[in-house]
C-alpha positions as CSV (number, residue, x, y, z in Angstrom):
1,M,17.4,2.2,-6.0
2,N,17.7,6.1,-6.1
3,I,15.7,7.7,-3.2
4,R,14.2,10.1,-5.5
5,V,12.6,7.6,-7.5
6,I,11.1,5.8,-4.5
7,C,9.7,9.2,-3.2
8,A,8.3,9.8,-6.4
9,A,6.6,6.2,-7.1
10,L,5.4,6.8,-3.2
11,A,3.8,10.0,-4.0
12,A,2.2,9.0,-7.4
13,T,0.8,5.6,-5.7
14,A,-0.6,7.5,-3.0
15,A,-2.5,10.2,-4.9
16,L,-3.9,7.4,-7.1
17,G,-4.8,5.3,-4.1
18,L,-6.5,8.7,-2.2
19,A,-8.3,9.4,-5.4
20,A,-9.6,6.1,-5.9
21,C,-10.7,5.9,-2.2
22,E,-13.0,3.1,-2.4
23,K,-13.9,1.3,0.7
24,Q,-12.3,-2.3,0.8
25,G,-14.0,-5.2,1.6
26,P,-12.7,-8.2,4.2
27,L,-11.9,-10.6,0.9
28,E,-10.2,-7.7,-0.5
29,K,-7.7,-6.5,2.3
30,A,-7.2,-10.6,3.1
31,G,-6.1,-11.0,-0.6
32,E,-3.9,-8.1,-0.1
33,E,-2.3,-9.7,3.0
34,V,-1.9,-12.9,1.2
35,D,0.2,-11.1,-1.7
36,E,2.4,-9.4,0.7
37,A,3.4,-12.3,2.5
38,V,4.0,-14.2,-0.5
39,D,6.4,-11.2,-1.6
40,T,7.9,-11.3,1.7
41,I,8.6,-14.8,1.3
42,K,10.2,-14.2,-2.3
43,N,12.3,-11.7,-0.9
44,G,13.9,-13.8,1.4
45,G,11.9,-12.4,4.7
46,E,12.2,-9.0,3.9
47,E,9.3,-6.9,3.0
48,S,9.6,-5.7,-0.5
49,T,9.2,-1.7,-1.6
50,A,6.1,-2.2,-3.1
51,S,4.6,-4.0,-0.1
52,K,5.9,-0.9,2.1
53,V,4.0,1.6,-0.5
54,D,1.2,-0.6,-0.3
55,D,0.9,-0.6,3.3
56,A,1.4,3.4,3.3
57,V,-1.2,3.9,0.8
58,D,-3.9,1.7,2.7
59,E,-2.6,3.8,5.9
60,A,-3.6,7.2,4.1
61,R,-6.6,5.7,2.8
62,E,-7.8,4.6,6.3
63,A,-6.8,8.3,7.8
64,V,-8.7,10.0,5.1
65,E,-12.0,7.6,6.0
66,D,-11.5,8.2,9.6
67,K,-11.3,12.0,8.6
68,K,-14.6,11.5,6.5
69,N,-16.5,9.9,9.3
């Protein structure tokens, strides 16, 4: 896949994720982890690009929350 497309998708997802920026509960986090694990298994043990993007968005969201507090 083209690196520009991946970067654009990452930037768009991060912007949307930061705009929504609501605090996730423990069940939501657990559900995301299960979804990512299933995707990883489907990809033969390799983490999918979507999972990597989701992880980056989660990290950015947590960083914003930490800055607020």
